[in-house]
C-alpha positions as CSV (number, residue, x, y, z in Angstrom):
1,X,1.2,-45.0,-3.8
2,X,3.0,-41.9,-5.0
3,X,2.9,-43.2,-8.6
4,X,-0.9,-43.8,-8.3
5,X,-1.5,-40.3,-7.0
6,X,0.6,-38.9,-9.8
7,X,-1.3,-40.9,-12.4
8,X,-4.7,-39.7,-10.9
9,X,-3.4,-36.1,-10.9
10,X,-2.3,-36.4,-14.5
11,X,-5.6,-38.0,-15.6
12,X,-7.6,-35.3,-13.9
13,X,-5.4,-32.6,-15.4
14,X,-5.9,-34.0,-18.9
15,X,-9.7,-34.1,-18.4
16,X,-9.9,-30.5,-17.1
17,X,-7.4,-29.1,-19.6
18,X,-9.2,-30.7,-22.5
19,X,-12.3,-28.7,-22.0
20,X,-11.5,-25.4,-23.7
21,X,-12.6,-23.0,-26.4
22,X,-11.4,-19.6,-27.7
23,X,-13.7,-17.6,-25.4
24,X,-12.4,-19.3,-22.3
25,X,-8.9,-19.1,-23.6
26,X,-9.1,-15.4,-23.4
27,X,-11.0,-15.4,-20.1
28,X,-8.6,-17.8,-18.3
29,X,-5.6,-15.9,-19.7
30,X,-7.0,-12.7,-18.1
31,X,-7.8,-14.5,-14.8
32,X,-4.2,-15.7,-14.6
33,X,-2.9,-12.1,-15.1
34,X,-2.3,-10.2,-11.8
35,X,-2.8,-6.9,-13.6
36,X,-6.4,-8.0,-14.6
37,X,-7.2,-8.1,-10.9
38,X,-5.8,-4.6,-10.2
39,X,-9.2,-3.0,-9.7
40,X,-10.1,-5.8,-7.2
41,X,-6.9,-5.3,-5.3
42,X,-7.5,-1.5,-5.2
43,X,-11.0,-2.2,-3.8
44,X,-9.5,-4.6,-1.2
45,X,-7.0,-1.9,-0.2
46,X,-9.8,0.7,0.1
47,X,-11.8,-1.7,2.3
48,X,-8.8,-2.3,4.5
49,X,-8.3,1.4,4.8
50,X,-11.9,1.9,5.8
51,X,-11.6,-0.9,8.4
52,X,-8.2,0.0,9.8
53,X,-7.6,3.7,9.1
54,X,-5.1,4.3,11.9
55,X,-3.1,1.2,11.2
56,X,-3.5,0.9,7.5
57,X,0.2,0.8,6.7
58,X,0.8,-2.0,9.2
59,X,-1.9,-4.0,7.4
60,X,-0.3,-3.4,4.0
61,X,3.2,-4.3,5.3
62,X,1.6,-7.6,6.7
63,X,0.2,-8.4,3.3
64,X,3.5,-7.7,1.5
65,X,5.3,-10.0,4.0
66,X,2.6,-12.7,3.5
67,X,3.0,-12.6,-0.3
68,X,6.8,-12.6,0.0
69,X,6.6,-15.7,2.2
70,X,4.1,-17.3,-0.1
71,X,6.4,-16.8,-3.1
72,X,9.6,-17.8,-1.4
73,X,8.2,-21.0,0.1
74,X,6.7,-21.9,-3.3
75,X,10.0,-21.3,-5.1
76,X,11.9,-23.3,-2.5
77,X,9.7,-26.3,-3.0
78,X,9.7,-26.0,-6.8
79,X,13.5,-26.0,-6.7
80,X,13.6,-29.1,-4.5
81,X,10.6,-31.2,-5.6
82,X,11.6,-30.7,-9.3
83,X,8.2,-31.8,-10.7
84,X,7.8,-30.8,-14.3
85,X,4.8,-28.7,-15.3
86,X,2.4,-30.5,-17.6
87,X,3.3,-28.0,-20.3
88,X,7.0,-29.1,-19.9
89,X,6.4,-32.9,-19.5
90,X,7.7,-34.6,-22.7
91,X,5.0,-37.4,-22.8
92,X,2.2,-34.9,-22.4
93,X,3.3,-32.0,-24.6
94,X,1.1,-33.1,-27.6
95,X,-1.9,-33.5,-25.3
96,X,-1.8,-30.2,-23.3
97,X,-3.9,-27.3,-24.4
98,X,-1.6,-24.2,-24.3
99,X,-2.8,-20.6,-24.6
100,X,-0.6,-17.9,-26.3
101,X,2.3,-20.3,-26.3
102,X,2.7,-19.8,-22.5
103,X,4.3,-22.7,-20.8
104,X,5.6,-21.3,-17.5
105,X,8.9,-22.2,-16.0
106,X,10.3,-25.7,-15.9
107,X,8.9,-26.9,-12.5
108,X,5.4,-26.5,-11.2
109,X,5.0,-27.9,-7.7
110,X,3.3,-26.0,-6.3
111,X,1.2,-23.1,-7.8
112,X,2.3,-19.7,-6.5
113,X,-0.7,-18.1,-8.2
114,X,-3.0,-20.3,-6.2
115,X,-1.1,-19.8,-3.0
116,X,-1.0,-16.0,-3.4
117,X,-4.7,-15.7,-4.4
118,X,-5.9,-17.8,-1.5
119,X,-3.6,-16.1,0.9
120,X,-5.1,-12.7,-0.1
121,X,-8.6,-14.1,-0.1
122,X,-8.4,-15.6,3.4
123,X,-6.5,-12.6,4.8
124,X,-9.4,-10.4,3.6
125,X,-12.0,-12.8,4.9
126,X,-10.3,-13.1,8.3
127,X,-9.9,-9.3,8.8
128,X,-13.1,-7.8,7.4
129,X,-15.8,-10.4,6.8
130,X,-17.2,-9.9,10.3
131,X,-18.5,-6.4,9.2
132,X,-18.7,-7.0,5.5
133,X,-20.0,-10.5,4.7
134,X,-20.0,-9.9,1.0
135,X,-16.2,-10.1,1.0
136,X,-16.4,-13.9,1.4
137,X,-18.0,-14.8,-2.0
138,X,-16.0,-12.0,-3.8
139,X,-12.7,-13.2,-2.3
140,X,-13.4,-16.9,-2.9
141,X,-14.5,-16.3,-6.5
142,X,-11.3,-14.4,-7.3
143,X,-9.1,-17.1,-5.7
144,X,-10.9,-20.0,-7.4
145,X,-10.8,-18.4,-10.8
146,X,-7.1,-17.6,-10.5
147,X,-6.3,-21.1,-9.3
148,X,-8.4,-22.9,-11.9
149,X,-6.9,-20.8,-14.7
150,X,-3.5,-22.4,-14.0
151,X,-4.9,-25.8,-14.9
152,X,-6.8,-24.5,-17.9
153,X,-3.6,-22.8,-19.2
154,X,-1.8,-26.1,-19.0
155,X,0.9,-25.0,-16.5
156,X,-0.2,-26.8,-13.3
157,X,-1.6,-30.1,-12.3
158,X,-4.6,-30.1,-10.0
159,X,-2.3,-31.4,-7.2
160,X,-0.1,-28.3,-7.7
161,X,-3.1,-26.1,-7.4
162,X,-4.5,-28.0,-4.4
163,X,-1.2,-27.6,-2.6
164,X,-1.2,-23.9,-3.5
165,X,-4.7,-23.5,-2.1
166,X,-3.8,-25.3,1.2
167,X,-0.7,-23.1,1.6
168,X,-2.6,-20.0,0.7
169,X,-5.3,-20.7,3.3
170,X,-2.7,-21.4,6.0
171,X,-0.7,-18.3,5.1
172,X,-3.8,-16.0,4.8
173,X,-5.4,-17.1,8.1
174,X,-2.0,-17.3,9.8
175,X,-0.9,-13.8,8.9
176,X,-4.3,-12.4,9.7
177,X,-4.2,-14.1,13.1
178,X,-0.7,-12.9,13.8
179,X,-1.6,-9.3,12.7
180,X,-4.6,-9.2,15.0
181,X,-2.7,-10.7,17.9
182,X,0.2,-8.2,17.5
183,X,-2.2,-5.3,17.0
184,X,-4.1,-6.1,20.1
185,X,-1.0,-6.6,22.1
186,X,1.2,-3.7,21.0
187,X,-1.0,-1.3,19.2
188,X,-4.2,0.1,20.7
189,X,-7.0,-0.3,18.1
190,X,-9.6,2.3,17.9
191,X,-13.3,1.3,18.2
192,X,-13.8,1.1,14.4
193,X,-11.1,-1.6,14.2
194,X,-12.5,-4.0,16.8
């Protein structure tokens, strides 16, 4: 069963990774770069400040903890699952489309980029979508482009990305839920934050 899933994952990866051109090479390289998204992150921070002006720093601390947990859980699994990235897999190396000679680290299960992006997206959606519905398509577009770029660049299988997406959704919604519960229990929110 596991071998069948791995074979399907590999076939799907090769299909998706094979569709490339120089324009999308540049675009996907940018989508995978956290600095490219800096203006979006700044906008997210501004929206959080507008929504939670009195408790802004607690929101930022919560996000920092969420990203740290996302990274550490991912690294723990990478170091224990020991699944080679497609870019590092000997029998695939001649088939994988690589951009700018970037191959990532040795192991790739699961994708920290995908986990972090979906954690941020679902944290934002959970905290401010009630008042600002437009944050849903913006956050999801950012997360999906980041996650897909990892397959395009040849450094993650779809299964790595899917696991990252699942973990990111769980972490984003979980940390948002925990923040709201703790805020409501220990910190008196003002009317603009409800």
